[in-house]
C-alpha positions as CSV (number, residue, x, y, z in Angstrom):
1,M,16.2,22.0,8.8
2,D,18.3,24.7,10.6
3,S,19.8,27.2,8.1
4,S,23.3,26.5,9.7
5,F,23.3,23.2,7.8
6,S,22.9,24.9,4.4
7,Y,25.7,25.3,1.8
8,S,27.5,28.6,2.2
9,G,28.9,29.2,-1.2
10,M,30.8,27.9,-4.2
11,A,34.4,27.8,-5.4
12,E,36.2,27.0,-8.6
13,A,38.5,24.0,-8.6
14,K,41.9,24.2,-10.2
15,N,40.5,22.5,-13.4
16,G,37.7,25.1,-13.6
17,S,34.9,23.0,-12.2
18,T,32.4,24.5,-9.7
19,I,32.2,22.9,-6.3
20,P,30.0,23.7,-3.3
21,L,31.3,24.8,0.1
22,R,30.2,25.0,3.7
23,G,32.4,27.4,5.4
24,T,35.9,26.2,4.8
25,I,34.7,22.6,4.0
26,S,34.9,21.6,0.3
27,F,32.7,18.6,-0.7
28,H,34.9,17.7,-3.6
29,S,38.5,17.9,-4.6
30,K,39.7,21.5,-5.1
31,Y,42.0,20.2,-7.9
32,N,40.1,17.7,-10.0
33,P,36.7,16.7,-8.7
34,E,36.0,14.5,-11.8
35,R,39.0,12.3,-11.1
36,E,38.0,12.0,-7.5
37,A,34.5,11.1,-8.5
38,E,35.8,8.3,-10.7
39,Q,37.6,6.8,-7.7
40,F,34.4,7.1,-5.7
41,A,32.4,5.2,-8.4
42,S,35.1,2.5,-8.7
43,Q,34.5,1.4,-5.1
44,Y,31.1,-0.1,-6.0
45,S,29.9,-3.1,-8.0
46,A,26.4,-4.3,-8.7
47,S,24.9,-7.5,-10.0
48,G,23.3,-7.0,-13.3
49,E,23.1,-3.9,-15.5
50,N,19.8,-2.4,-14.1
51,C,21.1,-1.4,-10.6
52,F,19.5,1.2,-8.3
53,F,21.7,3.6,-6.2
54,I,20.5,5.8,-3.4
55,V,23.2,8.3,-2.7
56,Q,23.3,10.5,0.4
57,G,24.5,13.9,-0.8
58,L,24.0,15.6,-4.2
59,C,26.7,18.3,-3.6
60,G,28.4,19.1,-7.0
61,G,27.0,16.0,-8.8
62,F,30.4,14.8,-9.9
63,H,30.0,11.4,-8.1
64,I,26.6,11.0,-9.6
65,Q,28.0,11.6,-13.0
66,A,30.7,9.1,-12.4
67,L,28.2,6.4,-11.2
68,K,26.2,6.9,-14.4
69,K,29.3,6.6,-16.5
70,R,30.3,3.3,-14.7
71,F,26.7,2.0,-14.7
72,P,24.9,3.5,-17.7
73,K,21.6,1.6,-17.2
74,S,21.4,2.4,-13.5
75,T,18.9,4.7,-11.8
76,V,20.3,7.1,-9.2
77,V,18.5,8.9,-6.4
78,A,20.4,11.5,-4.6
79,I,19.2,12.7,-1.2
80,E,19.7,16.2,0.2
81,N,18.8,17.8,3.5
82,T,16.3,20.3,2.2
83,K,14.6,21.6,-0.9
84,D,16.5,24.9,-0.4
85,D,19.8,23.0,-0.6
86,I,18.7,21.3,-3.8
87,Q,17.7,24.7,-5.3
88,F,21.1,26.1,-4.4
89,L,23.0,23.2,-5.9
90,R,21.1,23.4,-9.2
91,Q,23.2,26.4,-10.0
92,I,26.2,24.1,-10.6
93,P,26.6,23.0,-14.2
94,T,27.4,19.4,-13.4
95,V,24.3,19.2,-11.2
96,Q,22.2,20.6,-14.1
97,A,23.7,18.0,-16.5
98,V,23.0,15.0,-14.3
99,L,19.5,16.0,-13.3
100,H,18.6,16.3,-17.0
101,Q,18.9,12.6,-17.3
102,N,15.6,10.7,-17.0
103,D,17.0,8.1,-14.5
104,V,18.5,10.5,-12.1
105,F,16.4,12.0,-9.3
106,V,17.1,14.2,-6.3
107,L,14.9,14.2,-3.1
108,S,14.9,16.2,0.1
109,E,14.7,14.3,3.4
110,D,10.9,15.0,3.8
111,E,10.2,13.6,0.3
112,I,11.8,10.2,0.9
113,Q,8.7,8.4,2.2
114,K,6.4,9.6,-0.5
115,R,8.5,9.7,-3.6
116,L,11.0,6.8,-3.2
117,P,8.2,4.2,-3.6
118,E,7.2,5.9,-6.9
119,I,10.7,5.6,-8.2
120,F,12.0,2.3,-6.9
121,I,10.2,-0.6,-8.6
122,P,11.8,-3.8,-7.3
123,A,10.9,-5.9,-10.3
124,A,12.8,-3.4,-12.6
125,F,16.2,-3.6,-10.9
126,D,18.8,-6.3,-10.4
127,S,20.2,-4.8,-7.2
128,I,19.9,-1.8,-4.8
129,S,22.7,0.0,-3.0
130,V,22.5,2.7,-0.4
131,I,25.8,4.7,-0.3
132,A,27.0,8.1,0.8
133,L,29.5,10.8,-0.2
134,R,31.9,10.7,2.7
135,S,32.5,14.5,2.8
136,W,28.7,15.1,2.9
137,E,28.2,12.4,5.6
138,N,31.0,14.0,7.7
139,A,29.6,17.5,7.3
140,F,26.0,16.5,8.4
141,P,26.4,13.5,10.7
142,A,23.1,13.8,12.5
143,Q,21.2,14.4,9.3
144,A,23.0,11.5,7.6
145,E,21.9,9.1,10.3
146,A,18.3,10.3,10.3
147,I,18.1,10.1,6.5
148,K,19.6,6.6,6.5
149,T,17.0,5.5,8.9
150,Q,14.3,7.0,6.7
151,I,15.7,5.2,3.6
152,N,15.9,1.8,5.3
153,K,12.4,2.2,6.7
154,T,11.0,3.1,3.3
155,I,12.9,0.3,1.5
156,S,11.6,-2.2,4.0
157,A,8.0,-1.0,3.4
158,I,8.5,-1.2,-0.4
159,S,10.0,-4.7,-0.1
160,A,7.0,-5.9,2.0
161,D,4.6,-4.4,-0.5
162,F,6.4,-6.0,-3.4
163,S,6.3,-9.4,-1.6
164,V,2.5,-9.1,-1.3
165,Q,2.3,-8.0,-5.0
166,S,4.3,-10.9,-6.1
167,H,1.8,-13.3,-4.5
168,F,-1.5,-11.6,-5.4
169,G,-0.7,-9.3,-8.4
170,G,-2.1,-11.7,-10.9
171,I,-5.4,-12.3,-9.2
172,W,-5.8,-8.6,-8.4
173,Q,-5.4,-7.7,-12.1
174,R,-8.1,-10.0,-13.4
175,N,-10.4,-9.4,-10.4
176,I,-10.4,-5.7,-10.9
177,L,-11.1,-5.9,-14.7
178,V,-14.0,-8.4,-14.0
179,N,-15.4,-6.3,-11.2
180,V,-15.4,-3.1,-13.2
181,K,-18.5,-4.5,-15.1
182,T,-20.3,-4.8,-11.7
183,V,-19.2,-1.3,-10.7
184,F,-20.9,0.1,-13.8
185,S,-24.1,-2.0,-13.2
186,Q,-24.7,-0.9,-9.7
187,K,-27.7,1.3,-8.8
188,M,-26.4,2.6,-5.5
189,I,-28.9,4.0,-3.0
190,L,-27.3,6.5,-0.7
191,P,-27.8,5.4,2.9
192,C,-28.0,7.9,5.7
193,F,-25.4,6.8,8.3
194,P,-26.5,7.4,11.9
195,T,-23.2,9.0,12.8
196,K,-24.3,9.9,16.4
197,K,-24.2,6.2,17.2
198,T,-21.0,4.4,18.0
199,A,-19.5,2.6,15.0
200,A,-18.8,-0.9,16.2
201,V,-16.0,-2.4,14.1
202,I,-16.1,-6.2,14.4
203,A,-13.0,-8.4,13.9
204,A,-12.9,-12.1,14.6
205,G,-10.5,-12.4,17.5
206,P,-11.1,-14.8,20.4
207,S,-12.3,-12.0,22.7
208,L,-15.5,-11.7,20.6
209,D,-16.7,-14.8,22.3
210,E,-17.4,-12.7,25.3
211,T,-17.8,-9.1,24.1
212,Y,-20.5,-9.9,21.5
213,A,-23.0,-10.0,24.5
214,E,-22.6,-6.2,24.9
215,I,-23.5,-5.6,21.2
216,L,-26.5,-7.9,21.6
217,K,-27.7,-6.1,24.7
218,K,-27.2,-2.6,23.3
219,R,-27.8,-3.3,19.6
220,D,-29.6,0.1,19.0
221,D,-26.6,2.0,20.3
222,F,-24.3,0.7,17.6
223,F,-23.8,0.9,13.8
224,V,-22.2,-2.4,13.3
225,I,-19.4,-2.7,10.7
226,A,-18.1,-6.3,10.5
227,T,-15.0,-7.5,8.8
228,D,-15.6,-10.5,6.5
229,T,-14.2,-12.9,9.0
230,G,-16.4,-11.5,11.8
231,Y,-19.7,-11.2,9.9
232,R,-20.9,-14.7,10.1
233,A,-19.8,-15.1,13.7
234,L,-22.1,-12.3,14.6
235,L,-24.9,-13.5,12.4
236,R,-24.8,-16.9,14.2
237,R,-25.2,-15.1,17.5
238,G,-28.3,-13.3,16.3
239,I,-26.7,-10.0,15.4
240,T,-27.2,-8.6,11.8
241,S,-24.4,-6.2,10.9
242,D,-25.3,-2.9,9.2
243,A,-22.3,-3.3,6.9
244,V,-19.6,-5.8,6.1
245,I,-16.2,-5.2,4.5
246,C,-14.2,-7.6,2.4
247,V,-10.8,-6.9,0.8
248,D,-9.7,-10.5,0.1
249,A,-9.1,-11.3,-3.5
250,Q,-9.0,-15.1,-3.0
251,M,-11.7,-17.5,-3.7
252,I,-11.8,-18.5,-0.1
253,S,-13.6,-15.2,0.7
254,H,-16.9,-16.8,-0.5
255,A,-16.8,-18.9,2.6
256,H,-17.6,-15.7,4.7
257,F,-20.8,-15.1,2.8
258,F,-22.8,-18.3,2.7
259,E,-25.3,-16.5,4.9
260,V,-26.0,-12.8,4.2
261,A,-28.8,-10.7,5.6
262,P,-30.5,-8.8,2.8
263,D,-30.3,-5.4,4.6
264,T,-26.5,-5.6,5.1
265,L,-24.5,-3.1,3.1
266,C,-21.7,-5.1,1.5
267,I,-18.5,-3.1,1.0
268,F,-16.0,-4.8,-1.4
269,D,-12.5,-3.8,-2.5
270,I,-12.7,-3.7,-6.3
271,S,-10.0,-6.4,-6.3
272,A,-12.2,-8.8,-4.3
273,N,-13.2,-12.2,-5.6
274,P,-15.6,-11.5,-8.6
275,A,-17.7,-14.7,-8.0
276,T,-18.5,-13.6,-4.5
277,V,-19.2,-10.1,-5.6
278,R,-21.7,-11.2,-8.3
279,R,-23.5,-13.5,-6.0
280,I,-23.9,-10.9,-3.2
281,A,-24.9,-8.1,-5.7
282,Q,-28.0,-10.2,-6.6
283,T,-29.5,-9.6,-3.2
284,N,-27.6,-6.8,-1.5
285,S,-26.4,-3.3,-2.1
286,V,-22.7,-3.5,-3.0
287,F,-20.4,-0.5,-2.5
288,F,-16.9,-0.6,-4.0
289,I,-13.8,0.9,-2.5
290,Q,-10.1,0.9,-3.4
291,T,-7.2,0.2,-1.1
292,G,-4.2,1.4,-3.1
293,H,-4.0,-0.7,-6.2
294,P,-3.0,1.6,-9.1
295,L,-5.5,0.0,-11.5
296,S,-8.3,0.7,-8.9
297,A,-7.1,4.3,-8.8
298,W,-7.3,4.4,-12.6
299,V,-10.9,3.1,-12.6
300,S,-11.8,5.8,-10.1
301,Q,-10.1,8.6,-11.9
302,K,-11.0,7.7,-15.5
303,T,-14.7,7.0,-15.0
304,A,-17.7,8.7,-13.3
305,H,-17.7,6.0,-10.6
306,F,-15.6,7.4,-7.8
307,L,-14.2,4.7,-5.5
308,P,-13.2,6.0,-2.1
309,Q,-9.7,5.0,-1.2
310,L,-9.6,3.5,2.3
311,T,-6.3,2.5,3.8
312,A,-5.7,-1.2,3.9
313,G,-3.5,-0.9,7.0
314,S,-0.8,-3.2,5.9
315,G,-3.4,-5.5,4.4
316,T,-5.6,-6.0,7.4
317,V,-9.4,-5.6,6.9
318,T,-9.9,-4.3,10.4
319,V,-8.1,-1.0,9.6
320,T,-10.1,-0.8,6.4
321,A,-13.3,-1.2,8.4
322,A,-12.2,1.6,10.7
323,A,-11.4,3.8,7.7
324,F,-14.9,3.3,6.4
325,A,-16.3,4.4,9.8
326,V,-14.0,7.5,9.8
327,H,-14.9,8.5,6.2
328,A,-18.6,7.9,6.9
329,G,-18.4,10.5,9.6
330,F,-18.6,8.6,12.8
331,E,-17.1,10.4,15.8
332,R,-17.0,7.4,18.2
333,I,-15.5,4.0,17.1
334,R,-15.4,0.9,19.3
335,F,-13.5,-2.3,18.4
336,F,-14.7,-5.8,19.2
337,G,-12.5,-8.9,18.5
338,A,-9.6,-6.8,17.3
339,D,-7.1,-8.8,19.3
340,F,-4.2,-9.0,17.0
341,G,-3.2,-12.1,18.8
342,Y,-4.3,-15.4,20.3
343,S,-5.8,-16.0,23.8
344,R,-6.9,-19.1,25.6
345,G,-5.3,-21.2,22.9
346,K,-7.7,-19.8,20.3
347,A,-6.9,-18.1,17.0
348,Y,-10.4,-17.0,16.0
349,T,-13.8,-16.5,17.6
350,K,-16.4,-19.3,17.6
351,G,-18.5,-19.4,14.5
352,S,-15.9,-18.1,12.0
353,Y,-15.6,-19.8,8.6
354,L,-12.6,-21.8,10.0
355,D,-15.0,-23.7,12.3
356,D,-16.8,-25.1,9.3
357,L,-13.7,-25.6,7.2
358,Y,-11.7,-27.5,9.8
359,N,-14.6,-29.5,11.1
360,T,-15.5,-30.6,7.5
361,T,-12.0,-31.8,6.8
362,A,-11.3,-33.3,10.3
363,N,-10.5,-37.0,10.7
364,R,-9.1,-39.2,13.5
365,L,-5.5,-38.4,12.6
366,R,-6.1,-34.7,12.0
367,P,-9.0,-33.4,14.2
368,A,-10.1,-29.7,14.0
369,E,-8.1,-29.0,17.2
370,S,-4.8,-30.0,15.6
371,Q,-5.6,-27.8,12.5
372,F,-6.2,-24.8,14.8
373,A,-3.0,-25.6,16.7
374,H,-1.1,-25.7,13.4
375,L,-2.6,-22.2,12.5
376,L,-1.4,-20.8,15.8
377,L,2.1,-22.3,15.6
378,R,2.8,-21.5,11.9
379,T,5.1,-18.6,13.0
380,E,7.0,-17.8,16.1
381,L,4.7,-16.8,19.0
382,K,5.5,-14.1,21.6
383,Q,3.8,-14.1,25.0
384,T,2.7,-10.7,26.0
385,G,0.2,-11.6,28.8
386,T,-0.8,-14.4,31.1
387,D,-2.8,-16.2,28.4
388,F,-2.1,-14.0,25.3
389,F,0.3,-14.7,22.4
390,T,1.0,-12.7,19.3
391,T,3.4,-12.6,16.3
392,D,5.4,-9.8,14.7
393,L,2.9,-9.7,11.8
394,L,-0.1,-9.4,14.1
395,S,1.6,-6.8,16.2
396,S,2.3,-4.7,13.1
397,Y,-1.4,-4.9,12.3
398,G,-2.2,-3.5,15.8
399,Q,0.4,-0.8,15.4
400,S,-1.1,0.1,12.0
401,L,-4.5,0.6,13.5
402,A,-3.2,2.7,16.3
403,E,-1.3,4.9,13.9
404,Y,-4.3,5.3,11.6
405,M,-6.6,6.4,14.4
406,K,-4.0,8.9,15.6
407,V,-3.4,10.4,12.2
408,N,-7.2,10.8,11.7
409,N,-7.5,12.7,15.0
410,F,-9.0,10.0,17.2
411,I,-7.9,9.7,20.8
412,K,-8.1,6.5,22.8
413,K,-10.8,6.7,25.5
414,A,-10.6,3.1,26.6
415,D,-8.9,-0.2,25.6
416,T,-11.1,-0.6,22.6
417,E,-12.8,2.8,22.1
418,Y,-11.7,5.9,20.2
419,I,-13.3,9.4,20.0
420,R,-12.7,12.0,17.4
421,T,-11.2,15.2,18.7
422,E,-13.2,18.4,18.4
423,N,-13.3,20.7,15.5
424,V,-12.5,18.1,12.9
425,P,-15.1,18.1,10.1
426,S,-16.6,14.8,8.9
427,R,-15.7,13.9,5.4
428,G,-18.6,11.6,4.5
429,I,-18.6,8.8,2.0
430,L,-19.0,9.8,-1.6
431,F,-21.2,7.4,-3.6
432,P,-21.1,6.8,-7.4
433,P,-23.8,8.5,-9.4
434,Q,-26.8,6.6,-10.6
435,K,-26.9,5.4,-14.2
436,T,-29.3,3.4,-16.4
437,N,-28.3,-0.1,-17.7
438,V,-27.8,1.3,-21.2
439,E,-25.6,4.1,-19.9
440,N,-23.6,1.5,-17.8
441,Q,-23.0,-0.7,-20.9
442,K,-21.7,2.3,-22.9
443,A,-19.6,3.5,-20.0
444,Y,-18.0,0.1,-19.6
445,G,-17.2,-0.1,-23.3
446,A,-15.7,3.4,-23.2
447,F,-13.6,2.4,-20.2
448,A,-12.3,-0.7,-21.9
449,S,-11.4,1.2,-25.1
450,A,-9.7,4.0,-23.2
451,Y,-7.7,1.7,-21.0
452,S,-6.5,-0.4,-24.0
453,A,-5.5,2.7,-25.9
454,A,-3.6,4.1,-22.9
455,L,-1.7,0.8,-22.6
456,H,-0.9,0.9,-26.3
457,D,0.6,4.4,-25.8
458,A,2.6,3.3,-22.8
459,F,4.2,0.4,-24.8
460,A,4.5,2.3,-28.2
461,G,8.3,2.2,-27.8
462,S,10.3,1.1,-24.7
463,P,7.9,0.8,-21.7
464,N,7.4,4.2,-20.2
465,K,7.7,3.6,-16.4
466,K,6.3,7.0,-15.6
467,N,3.1,6.5,-17.7
468,A,0.0,6.3,-15.6
469,A,-1.4,3.3,-17.6
470,F,2.0,1.5,-17.2
471,I,1.9,2.0,-13.4
472,T,-1.4,0.1,-13.3
473,L,0.5,-3.0,-14.3
474,L,3.2,-2.9,-11.6
475,P,1.6,-5.4,-9.2
476,Y,0.9,-7.8,-12.1
477,I,4.5,-7.4,-13.2
478,A,5.7,-8.3,-9.7
479,W,3.6,-11.4,-9.8
480,L,5.0,-12.4,-13.2
481,K,8.5,-11.6,-12.1
482,R,8.2,-14.1,-9.3
483,R,7.2,-16.8,-11.8
484,F,9.8,-15.9,-14.5
485,P,12.7,-14.4,-12.5
486,Q,15.2,-15.0,-15.4
487,D,13.3,-12.7,-17.7
488,E,14.4,-9.1,-18.3
489,F,12.1,-6.4,-16.9
490,E,10.9,-5.2,-20.3
491,K,10.0,-8.8,-21.4
492,T,8.0,-9.2,-18.1
493,A,6.3,-5.8,-18.6
494,R,5.3,-6.7,-22.1
495,L,3.8,-10.0,-21.0
496,A,1.7,-8.2,-18.4
497,Y,0.6,-5.8,-21.1
498,K,-0.3,-8.6,-23.5
499,K,-2.2,-10.6,-20.8
500,T,-4.1,-7.6,-19.6
501,L,-5.3,-6.8,-23.2
502,E,-6.5,-10.5,-23.4
503,Y,-8.4,-10.1,-20.2
504,I,-10.2,-7.0,-21.5
505,E,-11.1,-8.8,-24.8
506,E,-12.5,-11.8,-22.9
507,L,-14.8,-9.5,-20.9
């Protein structure tokens, strides 16, 4: 931020309060800033007691103080231009007072995207309001607009994530706790990835019907990493994938693995369906990853079994497969079937699990073709080519992949091929250390005891929202909140705590 936008000094109001200045501009009343702040707070109302305010402009903090007085149980996040501005404003006694409260935070513009999701827990609040101190907004119009855009974008992402959590948080919680036992029982053999080959990431889009022929013809040129939906489609065409990735927590994921080649490395999110994981682990090497769930991160941090975190790319397994290729050190990545849309009236490639599912349930009144048509038309379609249609969701997946590749220093060489730019060191996948079965059993017992004790500490009094163990329950809390929307947040949190302890005891 240009230094010309910084505060230039301070002045004393008629009533003795300290107020910040920018040149001749005063951000608060020069007579009685407290009374003015009360008028500011009186403009706003909120449904419920637990409201969340995002305020553009910290300034002298009087308006924050007034909001907290009017809404005592609220959480307030003040946004400022830069960290230097925040440091300057901390000299003001009122700012010092409000920032000593546990539920008042101040962020600079460049902290919004990272820290706001850590503070705003949708299930914990009855409402959210984005407001601005008018004097600050007038003093920094361009910055105010840019910050408002950042806030809206971040809230939108938080809301989308919360929506996913409210649907899958319950199954994730149990799956992870069940899969931890399998994590401790694995005797992982470290493979040597042929990183000079091209990593072929296989999705299950309709274009795979044609492009698979190139993989078959040049099989030795590729290290094939299939998504769960693309794996069987390749296998039925005579192509055995070197690795397959699954991040799906639902029971339907077992349908992808009715046929599994014994030399395929199976990569599962630790929240994946446990029944599928256990069955595959009997015949294949299983490698666990995490894709952002806080309990997965806890398992990785609190045990000797490090789980690489691979981005889930808005939940799409194609980006997770690409992330595995990047972390394994491949410098050239080619995508097959990553259409993010429908072509020639088809939703998936031939040989996917849907072929079996729809053909099995087909009848005269509802043939397989009508079921596929229903799948295509379940959301609004947008035509982007002669015979190509997509949706907003599928387009967002494609954008997520493009952004991931760019951030990780890959440039697009062709429509489906990316090459890593020079002078970027390969990171390599880190595998968990080997342990004996006895060590594994002891390690799991130690993990269960430590996690239970940490949860007890987090709920010793009022639930501590900043506690690392408490944070592991947030997706589960979101799931419970969807089922019991009338319950207060603390009641929902304690139910998540109780049920998690029951899961641990059952195992």
